[in-house]
C-alpha positions as CSV (number, residue, x, y, z in Angstrom):
1,X,145.0,16.1,156.5
2,X,144.5,19.5,157.2
3,X,145.4,22.7,155.3
4,X,145.0,25.8,157.0
5,X,145.4,29.2,155.6
6,X,146.3,32.3,158.2
7,X,145.7,36.3,158.0
8,X,148.8,37.7,156.3
9,X,150.3,40.1,158.6
10,X,153.1,41.7,156.8
11,X,151.9,45.4,156.3
12,X,150.2,46.8,153.0
13,X,149.9,42.4,152.2
14,X,146.1,42.1,151.2
15,X,146.4,38.6,149.2
16,X,145.0,35.8,150.4
17,X,146.4,32.4,149.8
18,X,143.7,30.5,149.4
19,X,140.2,31.8,147.8
20,X,137.1,29.5,148.3
21,X,136.2,28.2,144.8
22,X,140.2,27.2,145.9
23,X,139.1,26.3,148.9
24,X,135.8,24.4,148.0
25,X,138.0,21.5,145.5
26,X,140.4,20.3,148.3
27,X,137.7,20.0,150.4
28,X,135.6,18.3,147.8
29,X,139.0,15.8,147.3
30,X,139.0,14.9,150.4
31,X,140.8,17.8,152.9
32,X,140.0,19.7,155.6
33,X,140.9,22.8,155.2
34,X,141.0,25.7,158.1
35,X,140.8,29.5,157.7
36,X,141.5,31.7,160.3
37,X,138.9,34.4,160.7
38,X,139.2,38.1,158.1
39,X,142.2,35.7,156.4
40,X,140.5,36.5,153.4
41,X,138.8,40.0,153.7
42,X,141.3,42.2,152.4
43,X,140.7,40.0,149.3
44,X,136.7,40.4,149.6
45,X,136.3,36.9,150.7
46,X,134.3,36.7,153.6
47,X,134.3,34.1,155.8
48,X,130.4,33.1,155.3
49,X,132.2,32.6,151.7
50,X,134.7,30.1,152.9
51,X,132.1,28.3,154.9
52,X,129.9,28.0,152.1
53,X,132.8,26.0,150.4
54,X,133.4,23.9,153.1
55,X,136.3,25.1,154.9
56,X,135.9,25.9,158.8
57,X,137.2,29.4,160.1
58,X,139.4,29.8,163.2
59,X,139.7,32.7,165.6
60,X,142.9,33.0,165.2
61,X,146.8,32.0,164.2
62,X,147.8,30.1,167.4
63,X,145.0,27.7,167.4
64,X,145.3,27.3,163.8
65,X,148.7,27.1,163.6
66,X,148.4,24.3,166.7
67,X,145.6,22.1,164.1
68,X,147.3,23.2,161.4
69,X,149.6,19.5,159.0
70,X,149.5,21.9,156.2
71,X,149.7,26.0,155.9
72,X,149.9,28.0,152.9
73,X,151.0,31.7,152.9
74,X,151.7,34.4,150.4
75,X,154.6,36.3,152.6
76,X,157.1,34.4,154.4
77,X,156.5,33.7,157.9
78,X,158.3,35.8,161.0
79,X,160.1,34.1,163.4
80,X,156.8,34.2,166.5
81,X,154.8,32.8,163.6
82,X,157.0,29.6,162.7
83,X,157.6,29.1,166.1
84,X,153.7,28.4,166.5
85,X,154.2,25.8,163.8
86,X,154.3,22.0,165.1
87,X,157.2,20.4,164.3
88,X,156.2,18.2,161.3
89,X,154.1,20.7,159.7
90,X,154.2,21.3,155.7
91,X,154.9,25.5,154.8
92,X,154.0,26.9,151.7
93,X,154.8,30.6,151.1
94,X,157.0,32.5,149.2
95,X,160.0,31.7,151.3
96,X,163.0,34.3,150.2
97,X,164.9,31.5,150.9
98,X,168.0,32.7,149.4
99,X,168.3,35.9,151.6
100,X,167.0,34.5,154.6
101,X,169.5,32.4,157.1
102,X,167.9,33.4,160.0
103,X,164.5,31.8,158.9
104,X,165.9,28.9,156.7
105,X,167.6,27.9,160.2
106,X,165.0,28.7,162.4
107,X,162.5,26.7,159.8
108,X,165.1,23.3,160.0
109,X,165.0,23.4,163.6
110,X,161.5,22.7,163.3
111,X,161.8,20.9,161.6
112,X,158.9,22.2,159.3
113,X,158.8,20.4,155.6
114,X,158.9,24.2,153.6
115,X,158.8,24.3,150.2
116,X,159.3,28.8,148.9
117,X,156.8,29.3,145.8
118,X,159.9,31.2,144.4
119,X,161.6,28.1,143.7
120,X,159.3,26.3,141.7
121,X,161.6,25.6,138.1
122,X,160.0,26.7,135.1
123,X,159.8,24.1,133.2
124,X,156.4,22.9,131.5
125,X,155.1,20.9,133.7
126,X,155.2,23.6,136.9
127,X,153.5,26.3,134.6
128,X,150.6,26.1,136.5
129,X,152.7,26.5,139.9
130,X,154.2,29.2,139.1
131,X,153.6,31.7,141.6
132,X,156.6,33.8,140.4
133,X,154.9,34.5,136.5
134,X,152.1,35.1,137.9
135,X,152.7,37.6,140.2
136,X,154.7,39.2,138.2
137,X,152.7,39.7,135.3
138,X,150.3,41.6,137.9
139,X,153.4,43.9,139.0
140,X,154.0,44.6,135.3
141,X,150.8,45.7,134.3
142,X,150.2,47.6,137.5
143,X,153.6,49.8,136.9
144,X,152.7,51.2,133.5
145,X,149.2,52.3,135.5
146,X,151.6,53.9,138.1
147,X,153.7,55.9,135.1
148,X,151.1,56.9,133.2
149,X,149.2,58.5,136.1
150,X,152.1,60.1,137.7
151,X,153.6,61.2,133.8
152,X,152.1,64.7,132.4
153,X,151.7,63.9,129.7
154,X,148.7,61.6,127.4
155,X,150.3,58.2,126.6
156,X,148.4,57.6,123.0
157,X,149.2,60.0,120.6
158,X,145.5,61.9,120.1
159,X,145.0,65.1,116.6
160,X,142.9,67.0,118.3
161,X,141.0,71.1,116.9
162,X,143.9,72.5,119.1
163,X,146.8,69.8,117.3
164,X,149.0,66.9,117.5
165,X,150.0,65.2,120.6
166,X,152.7,62.8,120.1
167,X,152.5,59.7,122.4
168,X,154.8,59.0,125.0
169,X,157.7,57.3,124.9
170,X,158.4,53.9,127.3
171,X,161.4,52.3,128.3
172,X,160.9,49.1,129.7
173,X,163.9,47.2,131.2
174,X,164.5,44.0,131.7
175,X,161.7,40.9,129.9
176,X,160.9,39.1,131.8
177,X,157.1,38.2,132.7
178,X,157.1,41.5,134.5
179,X,158.9,43.6,131.8
180,X,156.6,41.5,128.8
181,X,153.3,42.7,130.7
182,X,154.5,46.1,130.8
183,X,155.6,46.2,126.8
184,X,152.2,45.0,126.9
185,X,149.9,47.5,128.9
186,X,151.7,50.2,127.4
187,X,151.2,49.5,124.0
188,X,147.8,49.0,124.7
189,X,147.3,52.6,125.8
190,X,149.0,54.0,122.9
191,X,152.8,54.3,123.9
192,X,155.8,53.8,121.8
193,X,157.5,51.4,123.2
194,X,160.9,49.5,123.6
195,X,162.3,46.8,125.2
196,X,165.9,45.4,126.4
197,X,167.2,42.8,127.8
198,X,170.9,41.8,128.1
199,X,169.4,38.4,126.7
200,X,169.4,39.0,123.0
201,X,166.5,36.1,122.9
202,X,164.2,37.9,124.2
203,X,163.9,40.4,121.1
204,X,161.7,38.2,119.4
205,X,159.3,38.6,121.9
206,X,159.2,42.1,122.7
207,X,158.9,42.2,119.0
208,X,155.8,40.3,119.3
209,X,154.4,42.7,121.4
210,X,154.3,45.5,118.7
211,X,157.9,47.3,120.9
212,X,161.2,47.7,119.6
213,X,164.2,46.0,120.5
214,X,166.6,48.1,122.0
215,X,170.2,45.9,120.9
216,X,173.9,46.9,122.9
217,X,176.6,45.0,122.3
218,X,178.2,44.0,126.1
219,X,180.5,41.1,124.8
220,X,178.7,38.9,126.3
221,X,177.9,35.0,124.5
222,X,175.5,33.9,126.7
223,X,173.5,36.2,129.2
224,X,170.8,33.3,130.3
225,X,171.0,30.8,132.7
226,X,169.5,26.8,133.4
227,X,166.1,29.0,134.9
228,X,166.0,31.3,132.2
229,X,166.9,34.2,134.4
230,X,169.4,37.0,133.4
231,X,172.8,36.4,134.6
232,X,174.9,38.8,136.9
233,X,177.1,40.7,134.4
234,X,181.2,41.8,135.4
235,X,181.8,44.9,136.5
236,X,183.1,45.3,133.4
237,X,179.9,44.2,131.5
238,X,177.7,46.5,133.6
239,X,180.1,49.7,133.4
240,X,179.6,49.9,130.1
241,X,175.7,48.6,130.1
242,X,175.2,51.8,132.2
243,X,177.5,53.7,129.9
244,X,174.8,52.9,127.0
245,X,171.7,53.0,129.0
246,X,172.1,56.6,130.5
247,X,172.9,57.7,125.8
248,X,169.4,56.5,125.2
249,X,167.3,56.9,128.4
250,X,167.4,60.5,128.5
251,X,165.1,59.5,125.5
252,X,162.0,58.4,126.9
253,X,159.5,60.0,129.1
254,X,158.7,56.7,130.9
255,X,161.5,54.0,131.9
256,X,160.0,50.8,133.5
257,X,162.6,48.3,135.3
258,X,162.4,44.8,136.3
259,X,166.2,43.5,136.1
260,X,166.7,40.4,138.6
261,X,169.2,38.2,139.2
262,X,167.7,35.7,141.8
263,X,169.6,35.6,145.5
264,X,171.7,38.9,144.4
265,X,170.8,42.7,144.8
266,X,169.4,44.4,141.7
267,X,171.6,44.9,138.8
268,X,171.7,49.0,138.7
269,X,170.9,50.0,135.4
270,X,169.7,54.0,136.0
271,X,172.4,55.7,138.2
272,X,172.0,58.8,139.2
273,X,173.8,61.0,136.2
274,X,171.7,59.2,134.1
275,X,168.4,60.4,136.0
276,X,169.8,63.7,135.9
277,X,170.2,63.7,132.1
278,X,166.4,62.3,131.3
279,X,163.9,65.3,130.9
280,X,162.0,67.3,133.6
281,X,158.8,65.7,134.2
282,X,159.8,62.0,133.6
283,X,158.8,59.2,135.5
284,X,160.5,55.6,136.5
285,X,158.9,53.1,138.1
286,X,161.3,50.4,140.1
287,X,160.2,47.2,140.0
288,X,163.1,45.9,141.6
289,X,163.0,48.3,144.5
290,X,162.8,45.5,147.3
291,X,166.3,43.8,146.1
292,X,168.0,47.6,145.5
293,X,166.5,49.0,142.8
294,X,167.7,49.2,138.9
295,X,168.2,52.8,139.6
296,X,170.4,54.2,142.0
297,X,168.0,57.0,143.3
298,X,164.9,54.5,144.0
299,X,163.8,54.2,147.9
300,X,161.8,51.2,148.9
301,X,158.1,51.8,149.1
302,X,158.5,55.4,148.5
303,X,158.0,58.4,145.6
304,X,160.8,60.6,145.1
305,X,161.6,63.6,142.6
306,X,164.9,63.9,141.9
307,X,166.0,66.4,139.4
308,X,162.6,66.9,137.9
309,X,161.7,63.2,137.5
310,X,159.6,60.9,140.0
311,X,160.4,57.8,140.7
312,X,158.7,55.3,141.8
313,X,160.0,52.1,144.4
314,X,156.7,50.1,145.2
315,X,157.4,46.3,146.8
316,X,154.6,44.6,146.5
317,X,152.1,46.0,143.5
318,X,150.6,42.7,143.5
319,X,149.0,43.1,146.8
320,X,147.1,46.5,145.2
321,X,145.4,43.3,142.8
322,X,144.5,41.2,145.4
323,X,141.1,39.8,144.3
324,X,143.2,38.1,141.1
325,X,146.6,37.8,142.7
326,X,145.1,36.0,145.3
327,X,142.9,33.8,142.7
328,X,145.6,33.3,140.9
329,X,147.9,32.5,143.3
330,X,145.3,30.2,145.4
331,X,145.7,27.9,142.0
332,X,149.4,28.1,141.8
333,X,149.4,26.7,145.2
334,X,146.4,24.1,144.9
335,X,149.1,22.3,141.8
336,X,151.8,22.6,143.6
337,X,149.7,20.8,146.4
338,X,148.8,18.1,144.0
339,X,153.0,17.2,143.9
340,X,153.2,15.9,147.4
341,X,149.6,15.3,148.8
342,X,148.3,12.5,147.6
343,X,145.3,10.2,148.5
344,X,145.1,12.5,152.0
345,X,149.0,11.8,152.1
346,X,152.4,13.3,152.2
347,X,154.5,11.6,149.5
348,X,157.6,13.6,148.9
349,X,159.5,12.4,145.8
350,X,163.0,13.9,146.3
351,X,164.2,12.7,142.7
352,X,161.6,14.5,141.4
353,X,162.2,17.9,139.4
354,X,159.5,20.6,141.0
355,X,160.2,19.0,144.5
356,X,163.5,19.0,144.4
357,X,163.3,22.5,143.1
358,X,160.7,24.1,145.6
359,X,161.4,22.3,149.2
360,X,164.0,23.8,150.9
361,X,164.0,22.4,154.2
362,X,162.8,19.0,155.7
363,X,163.7,16.3,158.5
364,X,165.8,18.8,160.6
365,X,167.9,19.8,158.0
366,X,168.4,22.6,155.0
367,X,168.2,19.6,151.5
368,X,167.5,22.8,148.6
369,X,171.0,22.4,147.7
370,X,170.6,26.3,146.1
371,X,169.7,27.9,149.4
372,X,172.3,25.3,151.3
373,X,174.7,27.2,148.6
374,X,173.6,30.6,149.1
375,X,173.7,30.9,152.8
376,X,176.7,28.3,153.5
377,X,174.0,26.2,155.9
378,X,173.5,22.6,156.1
379,X,172.3,20.1,158.9
380,X,171.1,22.2,161.6
381,X,169.2,19.3,163.8
């Protein structure tokens, strides 16, 4: 069975789906690994390193796709890439399937068996495959570094002969993996940190990192879904949340927002009036920019200044740390491979919770119930 790794073609994407060490492990396990020329270059993995691992270098994507049994990618493929895949090929990538109707239907029409890394369930057995978490950790870390560089103040308190400089005050909205890493990183840099989340259950996690929990009563009994994500709020609860956050946000030097609801636009936490009420020189880093932003004034992949507040809208921070991001992602995808490749052959068990959660299309059909419900699609071939 041939495992193929193409070069990522999305602008700014520097990660690679498989690093040489991971390739060596697959080769040792009896699989053939094909690497497109230069696929790992942006992550500082040369073709020679892959060849040393036992992989074979292929000159171009068309040749690679023409030979592949399984394709491992980071970013979802373009429709043109899908059309280069042979029928029956297995594809593993961040498919963003809940919001990619045309792609999902094309994968089904081409009879591609596709796995979305974002669909790996959050269960103990699947932790090693959880690419959303591994990459979110990086995003949370980098968000704080961006904020620290942009802020016209020190993060830590400093006592000097010229007087005492007080620590920056940081608010992190959303206490998922990215938010908790942002809290931890801001604390390491010496800031005073608060965390906010609609899920009261995360209070202990926030406080365990040395931060304070910002608590509001939104009148919600249970704000967490089965997957551990925050539920979408009602319009009334959302309005109440904005009002309460607006009153508190003006007290902070840095606001980092990380709130996302799978398959939906990012919840609006910071409106333009809230930004106008913040202190000039404050910084917002919006990690939900790709999904529309938690801040009303965020512009995806842009840095804008509004009312004296610098607002960052990065959409792919893990790509800015390509060495470790690729290392972690490679571990995630190889662990997932073990779930459906047994003794060198494809072995799909749709009763298995991991396969059921991650598999999007198979045998000419959309087989994932969540994706079918979100997109309103079904059998296409």
